[in-house]
C-alpha positions as CSV (number, residue, x, y, z in Angstrom):
1,M,18.8,23.0,-41.0
2,H,18.9,21.7,-37.4
3,F,16.3,24.2,-36.4
4,K,13.9,23.0,-39.2
5,L,14.5,19.4,-38.1
6,C,13.6,20.3,-34.6
7,Q,10.5,22.1,-35.8
8,K,9.4,19.0,-37.8
9,F,10.1,16.7,-34.8
10,F,8.0,18.8,-32.5
11,A,5.3,19.1,-35.1
12,L,5.2,15.3,-35.4
13,I,4.9,14.9,-31.6
14,H,2.2,17.6,-31.5
15,R,0.1,15.7,-34.1
16,G,0.7,12.4,-32.4
17,L,-0.5,13.7,-29.0
18,E,-3.7,15.0,-30.7
19,H,-4.3,11.8,-32.7
20,R,-7.8,10.4,-32.3
21,Y,-6.4,6.9,-31.8
22,L,-4.0,8.0,-29.1
23,P,-6.0,6.2,-26.3
24,Y,-5.7,2.9,-28.1
25,F,-2.0,3.4,-28.9
26,L,-1.1,4.3,-25.3
27,A,-3.1,1.3,-24.0
28,L,-1.1,-1.0,-26.3
29,I,2.2,0.5,-25.2
30,G,1.0,0.1,-21.6
31,F,0.3,-3.6,-22.2
32,V,3.7,-4.2,-23.7
33,I,5.7,-2.4,-21.1
34,T,3.8,-4.2,-18.3
35,L,4.1,-7.7,-19.7
36,P,7.2,-8.5,-17.4
37,A,4.6,-8.6,-14.6
38,V,3.4,-12.0,-15.7
39,R,6.7,-13.5,-14.5
40,T,6.3,-12.1,-10.9
41,G,4.4,-15.1,-9.5
42,W,2.5,-15.0,-6.2
43,E,3.7,-12.4,-3.7
44,P,4.7,-14.5,-0.7
45,A,2.6,-12.7,1.9
46,D,-0.8,-11.3,1.0
47,D,-1.2,-13.1,-2.4
48,L,-0.7,-16.5,-0.7
49,R,-2.8,-15.5,2.3
50,H,-5.7,-14.7,-0.1
51,R,-5.1,-17.9,-2.1
52,V,-6.0,-19.9,1.0
53,K,-9.4,-18.3,0.9
54,L,-9.9,-18.5,-2.8
55,I,-9.1,-22.1,-3.6
56,S,-11.6,-24.8,-2.8
57,S,-11.5,-26.2,0.7
58,S,-11.0,-29.7,-0.7
59,R,-7.6,-28.7,-2.0
60,L,-6.4,-27.4,1.4
61,P,-4.6,-29.7,3.9
62,K,-6.7,-30.8,6.8
63,R,-4.2,-29.4,9.3
64,L,-5.1,-25.8,8.3
65,F,-8.7,-26.4,9.4
66,D,-7.5,-28.1,12.6
67,L,-5.4,-25.1,13.5
68,G,-8.3,-22.7,12.7
69,L,-6.3,-21.0,9.8
70,A,-8.8,-21.9,7.1
71,S,-12.5,-22.3,6.7
72,E,-14.6,-25.1,5.2
73,K,-16.2,-22.3,3.1
74,S,-13.0,-21.5,1.3
75,G,-13.5,-21.0,-2.4
76,K,-17.3,-20.4,-2.1
77,L,-18.4,-17.1,-3.6
78,S,-20.3,-15.8,-0.5
79,Y,-17.2,-16.5,1.7
80,V,-14.8,-14.9,-0.7
81,L,-16.9,-11.7,-1.1
82,S,-17.1,-11.3,2.7
83,E,-13.7,-12.6,3.9
84,Q,-11.0,-12.4,1.2
85,H,-9.6,-9.0,2.5
86,T,-10.2,-9.8,6.3
87,V,-7.2,-10.5,8.5
88,V,-9.0,-10.1,11.9
89,R,-12.5,-8.7,12.6
90,T,-13.3,-10.0,16.1
91,E,-11.5,-10.7,19.4
92,D,-11.9,-14.4,18.5
93,D,-10.0,-13.9,15.3
94,V,-7.2,-12.2,17.1
95,K,-7.0,-14.9,19.7
96,K,-7.0,-17.7,17.1
97,L,-4.2,-16.2,15.1
98,K,-2.1,-15.3,18.2
99,D,-2.5,-18.8,19.6
100,Y,-1.0,-20.3,16.5
101,G,1.5,-17.5,15.9
102,A,0.1,-16.1,12.7
103,L,0.1,-12.9,14.7
104,P,2.9,-12.3,17.2
105,W,2.4,-12.2,20.9
106,W,2.7,-8.4,21.1
107,T,-0.3,-7.8,18.8
108,C,-2.6,-5.3,20.4
109,E,-5.7,-6.8,22.1
110,G,-8.1,-4.5,20.2
111,F,-6.3,-5.0,16.9
112,R,-8.6,-4.9,13.9
113,F,-7.7,-5.1,10.2
114,S,-10.5,-6.0,7.8
115,N,-11.4,-4.6,4.4
116,W,-14.6,-5.2,2.4
117,R,-13.9,-5.2,-1.3
118,P,-16.6,-7.5,-2.8
119,L,-16.2,-6.3,-6.4
120,D,-12.4,-6.9,-6.4
121,S,-13.0,-10.3,-4.6
122,F,-15.5,-11.3,-7.3
123,T,-12.8,-10.9,-10.0
124,H,-10.3,-13.0,-8.0
125,W,-13.0,-15.7,-7.5
126,L,-13.4,-15.8,-11.2
127,D,-9.7,-16.3,-11.6
128,Y,-9.7,-19.3,-9.3
129,R,-12.6,-20.8,-11.2
130,F,-10.9,-20.7,-14.6
131,Y,-7.1,-20.8,-13.9
132,P,-6.4,-21.3,-10.2
133,N,-2.8,-22.4,-10.7
134,S,-1.7,-20.0,-13.3
135,S,-0.2,-16.8,-11.8
136,P,0.7,-15.5,-15.3
137,M,-3.0,-15.6,-16.4
138,I,-4.0,-13.8,-13.1
139,H,-1.4,-11.2,-13.8
140,V,-2.7,-10.7,-17.3
141,H,-6.1,-10.0,-15.7
142,N,-4.4,-7.3,-13.6
143,I,-2.8,-5.9,-16.7
144,L,-6.1,-5.7,-18.5
145,W,-7.5,-3.5,-15.7
146,L,-4.4,-1.3,-16.0
147,I,-5.0,-1.0,-19.7
148,A,-8.5,0.1,-19.0
149,V,-7.2,2.8,-16.7
150,I,-4.8,4.1,-19.3
151,F,-7.4,4.1,-22.0
152,L,-10.1,5.8,-19.8
153,V,-7.8,8.4,-18.3
154,T,-6.7,9.4,-21.8
155,M,-10.3,9.8,-22.8
156,L,-10.9,11.9,-19.7
157,Y,-8.0,14.2,-20.5
158,H,-9.3,14.7,-24.0
159,R,-12.8,15.4,-22.8
160,L,-11.7,18.2,-20.4
161,M,-8.6,19.8,-21.9
162,I,-8.0,21.7,-25.1
163,P,-6.0,21.8,-27.3
164,G,-5.8,18.1,-27.7
165,W,-2.0,17.9,-27.5
166,I,-2.1,19.1,-23.8
167,A,-4.4,16.2,-23.1
168,G,-2.1,13.9,-25.0
169,L,0.9,15.1,-22.9
170,A,-1.0,14.4,-19.7
171,A,-1.9,10.9,-20.9
172,L,1.7,10.2,-21.9
173,L,3.0,11.3,-18.5
174,H,0.4,9.1,-16.8
175,L,1.5,6.1,-18.9
176,L,5.2,6.5,-18.0
177,D,4.4,6.8,-14.2
178,T,6.2,4.1,-12.2
179,S,3.3,3.9,-9.9
180,N,1.4,1.9,-12.5
181,Y,3.6,-1.2,-12.5
182,V,3.2,-2.6,-9.0
183,P,-0.6,-2.7,-9.0
184,A,-0.4,-4.8,-12.1
185,A,2.4,-7.0,-10.9
186,W,1.1,-7.5,-7.4
187,I,-2.1,-9.6,-7.7
188,V,-3.7,-8.4,-4.5
189,N,-3.3,-4.8,-5.6
190,R,-5.9,-5.2,-8.4
191,N,-8.5,-3.6,-6.2
192,L,-7.0,-0.2,-6.8
193,L,-6.9,-0.6,-10.6
194,I,-10.6,-1.6,-10.6
195,S,-11.5,1.3,-8.4
196,V,-9.7,3.8,-10.5
197,A,-11.2,2.5,-13.7
198,F,-14.8,2.9,-12.3
199,G,-13.8,6.2,-10.8
200,I,-12.8,7.6,-14.2
201,L,-16.0,6.2,-15.7
202,A,-18.0,8.0,-13.0
203,L,-16.2,11.3,-13.9
204,L,-16.8,10.8,-17.6
205,A,-20.5,10.2,-16.9
206,H,-20.7,13.1,-14.5
207,H,-19.2,15.4,-17.2
208,R,-21.7,14.2,-19.7
209,W,-24.6,14.7,-17.3
210,R,-23.5,18.2,-16.4
211,S,-22.7,19.2,-20.0
212,D,-25.6,17.5,-21.9
213,N,-28.2,17.2,-19.0
214,S,-28.3,13.4,-19.7
215,F,-30.4,11.6,-17.1
216,S,-28.9,8.2,-18.0
217,A,-25.5,9.6,-17.4
218,A,-26.6,10.8,-13.9
219,V,-27.7,7.3,-13.1
220,L,-24.4,5.9,-14.3
221,V,-22.4,8.3,-12.0
222,V,-24.0,6.7,-8.9
223,L,-23.5,3.2,-10.3
224,F,-19.9,3.7,-11.2
225,L,-19.1,5.4,-7.9
226,L,-20.6,2.5,-6.0
227,C,-18.5,0.1,-8.0
228,S,-15.4,2.1,-7.2
229,L,-16.1,2.0,-3.5
230,L,-16.9,-1.8,-3.6
231,A,-13.5,-2.4,-5.2
232,T,-11.5,-0.6,-2.4
233,E,-11.9,2.0,0.3
234,A,-9.7,4.4,-1.7
235,G,-12.6,4.6,-4.1
236,I,-13.8,7.5,-2.0
237,A,-11.4,9.5,-4.1
238,T,-13.9,9.3,-6.9
239,F,-16.2,11.4,-4.8
240,A,-13.2,13.8,-4.2
241,Y,-13.1,14.4,-8.0
242,L,-16.9,14.8,-8.2
243,F,-16.7,17.4,-5.5
244,A,-13.8,19.1,-7.3
245,Y,-16.0,19.2,-10.4
246,A,-18.8,20.9,-8.5
247,I,-16.4,23.5,-7.1
248,A,-14.3,24.3,-10.2
249,L,-16.2,23.3,-13.3
250,D,-19.9,23.3,-12.7
251,R,-21.9,26.4,-13.5
252,G,-24.8,28.0,-11.6
253,H,-25.7,28.7,-8.0
254,W,-23.9,26.8,-5.2
255,I,-27.1,25.1,-4.3
256,R,-27.4,23.5,-7.7
257,R,-23.8,22.5,-7.4
258,A,-24.4,20.9,-4.0
259,L,-27.4,19.1,-5.3
260,S,-25.4,17.7,-8.3
261,I,-23.2,15.7,-5.9
262,A,-25.8,15.0,-3.2
263,P,-26.7,11.5,-4.7
264,A,-22.9,10.6,-4.7
265,F,-22.6,11.9,-1.1
266,L,-25.5,9.7,0.0
267,I,-23.9,6.7,-1.7
268,V,-20.6,7.3,0.2
269,V,-22.4,7.6,3.5
270,G,-24.5,4.5,2.9
271,W,-21.4,2.5,1.9
272,R,-19.6,3.5,5.1
273,V,-22.6,2.6,7.2
274,V,-22.8,-0.8,5.7
275,Y,-19.0,-1.2,5.9
276,S,-18.9,-0.4,9.6
277,A,-22.0,-2.5,10.4
278,L,-20.3,-5.5,8.9
279,G,-17.4,-5.0,11.3
280,H,-14.8,-3.9,8.8
281,G,-12.1,-1.3,9.4
282,A,-8.8,-1.0,11.3
283,Y,-7.8,-0.2,14.9
284,S,-4.6,0.1,16.9
285,S,-2.5,-0.2,13.8
286,A,-0.3,2.0,11.6
287,I,-3.3,1.7,9.3
288,V,-5.7,4.3,10.7
289,D,-9.4,4.1,10.1
290,P,-10.9,7.6,9.9
291,G,-14.2,6.3,11.1
292,R,-12.8,4.6,14.2
293,E,-9.9,7.0,15.1
294,P,-10.6,10.4,13.6
295,I,-8.2,12.4,15.8
296,R,-5.2,10.0,15.2
297,Y,-6.2,10.1,11.5
298,G,-5.8,13.8,11.4
299,G,-2.3,13.4,12.8
300,V,-1.2,10.9,10.1
301,V,-2.6,13.1,7.4
302,L,-0.2,15.9,8.5
303,E,2.6,13.3,8.6
304,R,2.0,11.4,5.3
305,A,0.3,13.8,2.9
306,P,3.4,15.8,2.2
307,I,5.4,12.6,1.6
308,L,2.7,11.3,-0.8
309,L,2.5,14.6,-2.7
310,M,6.2,14.7,-3.1
311,G,6.2,11.1,-4.3
312,Q,3.6,12.0,-6.9
313,W,5.0,15.4,-8.1
314,G,8.7,14.6,-7.9
315,W,11.1,12.1,-6.4
316,P,11.9,9.9,-4.6
317,A,9.0,7.3,-4.4
318,S,7.0,7.7,-1.2
319,N,7.6,4.1,-0.1
320,V,11.3,4.9,0.4
321,F,10.1,6.9,3.4
322,N,9.2,3.6,5.2
323,A,12.9,2.4,5.2
324,L,14.4,5.6,6.6
325,S,15.5,6.4,10.1
326,D,13.2,8.6,12.3
327,Q,15.7,11.4,12.0
328,M,15.9,11.1,8.2
329,Q,12.1,10.9,8.0
330,T,11.8,14.2,9.8
331,Q,14.3,15.8,7.4
332,I,12.5,14.4,4.3
333,W,9.2,15.6,5.7
334,L,10.5,19.2,6.1
335,I,11.9,19.1,2.5
336,A,8.6,17.8,1.3
337,V,6.6,20.6,3.0
338,I,9.0,23.3,1.6
339,S,8.9,21.8,-1.9
340,I,5.1,21.5,-1.9
341,V,4.7,25.1,-0.8
342,S,7.2,26.3,-3.4
343,V,5.4,24.4,-6.2
344,F,2.0,25.7,-5.0
345,V,3.3,29.3,-5.3
346,L,4.5,28.7,-8.8
347,L,1.2,27.0,-9.8
348,L,-0.9,29.8,-8.3
349,P,-1.2,32.0,-11.4
350,L,-2.4,29.0,-13.4
351,L,-4.9,28.0,-10.7
352,L,-6.3,31.5,-10.5
353,N,-6.9,31.7,-14.2
354,N,-7.9,28.2,-15.3
355,R,-10.9,26.3,-14.1
356,I,-9.7,22.9,-15.4
357,A,-6.4,23.4,-13.6
358,R,-8.3,24.1,-10.4
359,F,-10.3,20.9,-10.9
360,W,-7.2,18.8,-11.3
361,F,-5.6,20.5,-8.3
362,I,-8.6,20.1,-5.9
363,G,-9.2,16.5,-7.0
364,M,-5.6,15.6,-6.5
365,L,-5.4,17.2,-3.0
366,L,-8.6,15.6,-1.8
367,S,-7.7,12.2,-3.2
368,V,-4.6,12.1,-1.0
369,L,-6.7,11.9,2.1
370,P,-7.9,8.2,1.8
371,I,-4.4,6.9,1.2
372,C,-3.0,8.7,4.2
373,A,-4.7,6.0,6.2
374,T,-2.0,3.5,5.3
375,L,1.8,3.5,5.1
376,P,3.1,5.7,2.2
377,A,3.6,3.8,-1.1
378,N,3.6,5.0,-4.7
379,R,1.4,2.1,-5.7
380,N,-1.4,3.8,-3.9
381,L,-1.1,7.1,-5.9
382,L,-3.2,6.1,-9.0
383,F,-6.1,8.4,-8.0
384,M,-3.7,11.3,-7.3
385,A,-2.0,10.7,-10.6
386,I,-5.1,11.6,-12.5
387,G,-5.2,15.2,-11.3
388,S,-1.4,15.5,-10.9
389,F,-0.6,14.8,-14.5
390,G,-3.5,16.9,-15.8
391,L,-2.2,19.8,-13.8
392,I,1.5,19.3,-14.8
393,A,0.6,19.1,-18.5
394,Q,-1.3,22.3,-18.3
395,F,1.6,24.0,-16.5
396,I,4.2,22.8,-19.0
397,A,2.0,23.8,-21.9
398,G,1.5,27.3,-20.4
399,I,5.2,27.9,-20.0
400,F,6.3,26.7,-23.4
401,C,3.4,28.4,-25.3
402,K,3.6,31.6,-23.2
403,Q,0.0,31.6,-22.3
404,N,-1.6,34.8,-21.0
405,W,-1.9,33.6,-17.4
406,I,1.9,33.8,-17.0
407,P,3.0,36.7,-14.8
408,I,5.3,39.3,-16.2
409,S,7.7,39.2,-13.2
410,R,11.1,37.6,-14.0
411,W,11.2,36.5,-10.3
412,W,8.3,34.1,-11.1
413,R,9.3,33.2,-14.7
414,L,12.8,31.9,-14.0
415,P,11.8,29.5,-11.1
416,A,8.7,28.5,-13.1
417,L,10.9,27.5,-16.1
418,G,13.1,25.6,-13.7
419,L,10.1,23.7,-12.3
420,C,8.9,22.9,-15.8
421,V,12.3,21.4,-16.6
422,I,12.2,19.4,-13.3
423,F,8.8,18.1,-14.2
424,L,10.0,16.9,-17.6
425,L,13.2,15.5,-16.2
426,V,11.4,13.6,-13.4
427,H,8.3,12.4,-15.2
428,V,9.9,11.6,-18.6
429,V,13.6,10.9,-18.2
430,I,13.8,9.5,-14.7
431,T,10.5,7.7,-14.7
432,S,11.3,6.0,-18.1
433,Y,14.6,4.8,-16.6
434,E,12.9,3.6,-13.4
435,R,10.1,2.0,-15.2
436,A,12.6,-0.2,-17.0
437,Y,14.0,-1.4,-13.7
438,E,10.8,-1.6,-11.8
439,P,10.3,-5.4,-12.5
440,K,13.7,-6.2,-11.0
441,R,13.1,-4.0,-7.9
442,L,9.8,-5.7,-7.3
443,T,11.4,-9.2,-7.7
444,D,14.2,-8.3,-5.3
445,A,11.7,-7.1,-2.7
446,M,9.7,-10.3,-3.0
447,D,12.9,-12.3,-2.7
448,I,13.7,-10.5,0.6
449,A,10.2,-11.3,1.8
450,R,10.6,-14.9,0.9
451,S,13.9,-15.1,2.8
452,T,12.1,-14.1,6.0
453,M,9.8,-17.1,5.6
454,Q,12.4,-19.7,4.5
455,V,12.8,-22.0,7.6
456,D,14.4,-25.4,7.4
457,S,12.0,-28.1,8.7
458,P,13.5,-31.2,10.5
459,K,11.7,-34.5,10.6
460,G,8.6,-34.3,12.8
461,F,8.3,-30.5,12.3
462,E,4.5,-30.7,12.4
463,K,4.8,-31.8,16.1
464,Q,7.2,-29.0,17.0
465,D,6.8,-25.4,18.0
466,L,8.9,-23.2,15.8
467,V,10.5,-20.7,18.2
468,A,12.2,-17.7,16.6
469,V,14.1,-15.8,19.3
470,S,14.4,-12.9,16.8
471,A,12.6,-12.7,13.4
472,P,11.0,-10.1,11.1
473,I,7.3,-10.0,11.6
474,T,6.8,-11.4,8.1
475,L,7.6,-14.8,9.6
476,S,3.9,-14.8,10.7
477,Y,3.0,-15.4,7.1
478,L,4.6,-18.8,7.2
479,P,1.5,-21.0,7.1
480,P,0.2,-19.9,3.6
481,F,3.8,-19.8,2.3
482,R,4.6,-23.4,3.4
483,I,1.2,-24.7,2.2
484,H,1.9,-23.2,-1.2
485,K,5.2,-25.0,-1.2
486,G,3.7,-28.3,-0.1
487,K,5.7,-28.3,3.1
488,P,4.5,-29.3,6.6
489,L,3.4,-26.6,9.2
490,P,4.9,-26.5,12.7
491,Q,2.6,-27.1,15.7
492,A,2.8,-23.3,16.4
493,I,5.0,-20.3,15.5
494,R,6.5,-18.4,18.4
495,I,8.3,-15.1,17.4
496,L,9.8,-13.8,20.7
497,T,11.2,-10.5,19.3
498,P,11.0,-8.7,16.0
499,A,14.8,-8.6,15.4
500,L,15.2,-4.9,15.6
501,R,17.9,-4.6,18.3
502,R,21.0,-6.3,19.7
503,L,19.7,-8.7,22.3
504,E,20.9,-10.4,25.5
505,V,19.1,-13.8,26.1
506,I,19.4,-15.2,29.6
507,R,18.1,-18.6,30.7
508,T,16.7,-18.0,34.2
509,D,15.5,-21.6,34.8
510,E,14.7,-24.8,33.0
511,K,11.6,-23.3,31.2
512,T,12.3,-19.6,31.1
513,L,14.2,-17.1,29.0
514,L,14.7,-13.4,29.8
515,I,15.1,-11.4,26.6
516,R,16.6,-7.9,27.0
517,A,17.3,-5.2,24.5
518,Q,20.9,-4.1,25.2
519,S,19.8,-0.5,24.4
520,G,16.5,1.1,23.8
521,N,13.6,-1.3,23.6
522,L,12.5,-4.5,21.7
523,F,10.2,-2.8,19.2
524,T,12.2,0.1,17.7
525,C,15.5,0.4,15.9
526,E,18.5,2.4,17.0
527,E,19.3,5.3,14.7
528,R,22.3,4.2,12.6
529,G,22.5,5.3,9.0
530,K,19.8,7.0,6.9
531,W,18.4,3.8,5.3
532,H,18.1,0.2,6.4
533,L,15.8,-2.7,5.8
534,A,15.3,-2.9,9.6
535,Y,13.5,0.4,9.6
536,F,11.1,-1.0,7.1
537,F,10.4,-4.1,9.2
538,K,9.8,-1.8,12.2
539,R,7.1,0.0,10.2
540,L,5.5,-3.4,9.4
541,N,5.6,-4.2,13.0
542,D,3.6,-1.1,13.7
543,L,0.8,-2.6,11.7
544,V,-0.1,-5.0,14.6
545,R,0.7,-2.7,17.5
546,H,1.2,1.0,16.9
547,K,3.5,3.0,19.3
548,G,0.4,4.7,20.8
549,F,-0.7,1.3,22.1
550,S,2.3,0.1,24.2
551,L,2.3,-3.0,26.4
552,R,2.0,-2.2,30.1
553,L,4.7,-3.0,32.6
554,G,3.8,-6.4,34.1
555,Q,1.3,-7.2,31.4
556,K,1.1,-11.0,30.6
557,V,0.2,-12.6,27.3
558,V,-0.9,-16.2,27.7
559,L,-0.6,-18.5,24.7
560,P,-0.7,-22.3,24.4
561,R,2.6,-23.6,26.0
562,L,4.0,-20.1,26.4
563,T,3.4,-17.1,28.6
564,V,5.2,-13.8,28.0
565,Q,5.4,-11.0,30.6
566,V,6.7,-7.5,30.2
567,I,9.1,-6.9,33.1
568,S,10.8,-3.7,32.0
569,V,10.0,-0.7,29.8
570,D,12.1,2.2,28.5
571,N,11.5,5.9,29.1
572,N,8.8,5.9,26.5
573,G,6.9,3.0,28.0
574,I,7.9,0.5,25.3
575,T,9.0,-3.0,26.3
576,R,12.7,-3.4,27.0
577,E,12.7,-6.8,28.7
578,A,10.3,-9.7,28.2
579,L,10.2,-12.9,30.3
580,C,9.2,-15.9,28.1
581,Q,8.0,-18.9,30.2
582,F,7.4,-22.2,28.4
583,S,5.3,-25.0,29.7
584,I,8.1,-27.5,28.9
585,P,11.9,-27.5,29.3
586,L,13.6,-25.3,26.7
587,D,15.7,-28.3,25.7
588,D,12.7,-30.4,24.8
589,P,12.8,-31.7,21.2
590,S,9.3,-30.4,20.6
591,L,10.8,-26.9,20.4
592,Y,12.7,-26.0,17.3
593,W,14.9,-22.9,17.9
594,V,16.1,-20.4,15.3
595,R,17.1,-16.8,15.1
596,W,17.3,-14.3,12.2
597,D,20.9,-13.6,10.9
598,W,20.9,-10.0,9.6
599,R,24.3,-10.4,8.0
600,N,23.2,-13.3,5.7
601,R,19.5,-12.5,5.8
602,T,18.6,-16.1,6.7
603,Y,17.5,-18.1,9.7
604,V,20.2,-20.0,11.7
605,P,19.8,-22.5,14.6
606,F,19.7,-20.9,18.0
607,G,21.5,-22.7,20.9
608,V,19.6,-22.3,24.1
609,P,22.0,-21.3,26.9
610,D,22.4,-23.3,30.1
611,I,20.5,-22.3,33.2
612,G,22.1,-19.1,34.6
613,E,24.0,-18.5,31.3
614,S,23.3,-15.9,28.6
615,T,24.0,-15.4,25.0
616,E,23.9,-12.4,22.6
617,I,22.2,-12.0,19.3
618,A,23.5,-9.4,16.9
619,G,21.2,-6.6,15.7
620,P,20.7,-5.2,12.2
621,F,23.6,-2.8,12.6
622,D,26.2,-5.0,14.2
């Protein structure tokens, strides 16, 4: 009796996964389970930084323009298309932000961080024309793009995989993936959803072109690829799947296959030429631009690709990697490499016997390359997820249906069955549980970010320099955060150290502080414990000056009313002591002193010591 009930249950699932309305049903479920995102509000860093560029300049306080932190062109379409995703593109941009403190004093001189995403920017511009003050409506816009991705990827699976229930299984696994939630809940991450949607459209058009010899579909491939690239740089993964199609699925001589993707290749090259000519890209940051730093990019691919693959195939999420100690990162990396090689060995029989599986595999592997340019995060895995879940579904189906590609050897079958169980456990059971808690995790993360920007403001704050002897680098996002809250801005922000070590602060004269890391250096954490928020802030600090671009011994950084000099470095050449000389006495009321308190995760007043005296500031592990 129980056996017959199980048979009926699985038969029902089988029919459901093959149902012609499955794309609509999954899209509806995706909309419902993502609705909590509408309560997220504006993320306190990038969302509010973008908001300053998106709202009309008439709604911004005059002080922002006086400080050079906003443009009179804010809110205009041409400005938004060009500048929404730009932090700094020129030396003048760097100087302007460092002078005020929207970038810390240790920011690399050649620092560049500018993206060009005009299609994504256009959608945000529309938001701010119709509902500029409604974050729930803007989040609904994000969710609609996610629904489009869910619908289109289900269609793609059904176009390429038979029987239909395998395609349905892949679509179901994709729906449950926790990586889907953050791009919908984080307004600024819409660019990836748009790019993936157009990327899938490009694949669908390419398949139609190659299957039916449709000229109109061939034109659409180029158009959709361009849209994917204009939404975000990760759109180059669309070409990765087109390339995989030519390798694994296309028929005929290799010359015909190469010609089939030649127009797409020319679009990618042309896009990159224009992108670079406009001055966009990254330099001297933990974000590595392959066009500007190809050798260093090769190194980060080796470092990050295994972590991203493990985050996609299994557990834990790749963004956990950023909050681990260096020693723990090395251990996790080794585990990731061993796991990936083991999975590849078990997938090999399927890959050798199934062209569709080879397509998913090649597309997935190549699509990891663009996202290696930035810090690991599961929210960036949406392109990888397309190939990953297609491949996983085919592997699970092959095991349970005992398809003819399965080797006879028991030495392969037992581990393969174990991998199949792991895939189901991770991508159905664990992800369903984590998906339910993803809204709370994101809210907690945003609360932590907000706490690093919550600074009390005394009367006359706008005429004071806010001097944070120690503070997470996220304090540099203070201007858009306070503008959004309707609070006054300080005259300048001065973050003296990134709060990663126990410090000794010595007042050498009336206007000067000597800040010394009691061990190690000012810009890295000591290794205590496997996980800590301080490790994450250290990785964020690497965004403005990567460890390969250390400050020189004796180097001076001159800012308005403050000069900082490196007077001591550790064995790795990283700053251990910094001399901070102000243009006025340290007791002057125009300086408002605070420090970050790790124990309570808040800012507390800092008492400047007397001349010749010193004080200590606890580090994250004290």
